[in-house]
C-alpha positions, 0 to 999 in steps of 0.5 A: 500500500502506498504511504502518504507523501511517498513517491510513486514507483515507476516500473522500468519495463513499462517505462522502457516500453513507453520510451520506445513507443514515443521514440518510434513516433519521433523517428517516423516524424523525422522520416516524414519530414525529410521525405517532404524536404525538396532536395531536388526539383528534377524527377529522379530515375530511382526510388528511395526505400520506404523507411517507415515500412522498414522501421515498423517491420523491424520493430514488430519482429524484434519487439512487438510490445514496443509497437501497437497497431494503432501507432502503425495505423496513425503513422501511415495514415498521416504519411498517406496524407502528406505523401498524397497517396489514397488516404488509408490504403497504405495504412491498412496494408501496413497494419496488415503486414505488421500484424502478420509479422506480429502473429509470427514474431515468436517464430521469426525471432528464432530464425537466423537473420537471413531467414528473418530478412527473407520473411520480411522481404516477402511481406514488403513485397506483399504490401507493395504489390497489394497497394499496386493491385488495389490502385489498378482495381480502383482505376487510380494511376499507380506509380511507374512499374520500374520505380515500384520495383526499385522501391521494393529492392531499396526497401528490402536492402534497407531492412538490414541497415534499419535493424543495425540502427535499431539495435545499436543506436536505439537498443531495440534487440530481439526479445529474450525468453526471460522478458517473455515470461514477465 
């Protein structure tokens, strides 16, 4: 029972979870901000990786408790608005992709990194292909096929760098069995 005048005890596990949730939202805001900066005015012949997908998939595979589905949906809905994409389409696909990975995260954590990367690459392909197919069905002009393929390749190749950054700079490593028992 709490004594009058005593300081509340903060659970370090809960504190770490909330710090990482806020850090995820902050990183996504930074990614969106830099994506919107006009770096050049001439159209490019290549497509940058979708770092929001990389970051979301990395965190949901390694620490599903750090990334609730609501955060993913909000971040991608906001990015849909800023990037002038159909509102909610990429948000829905990203939530489906993260929830697919979250449901299998206990298996994926046991995999060696190359197999984890392969599984995430398949899910990235599914999200980007699903986006393209839905745009075609709704008769909305999808991005150029070549740029979409380049974006898929760039996103897939950026995943290991995102994992390294998340692990060593942010401390988002795979959840241990001891942490699962808590």
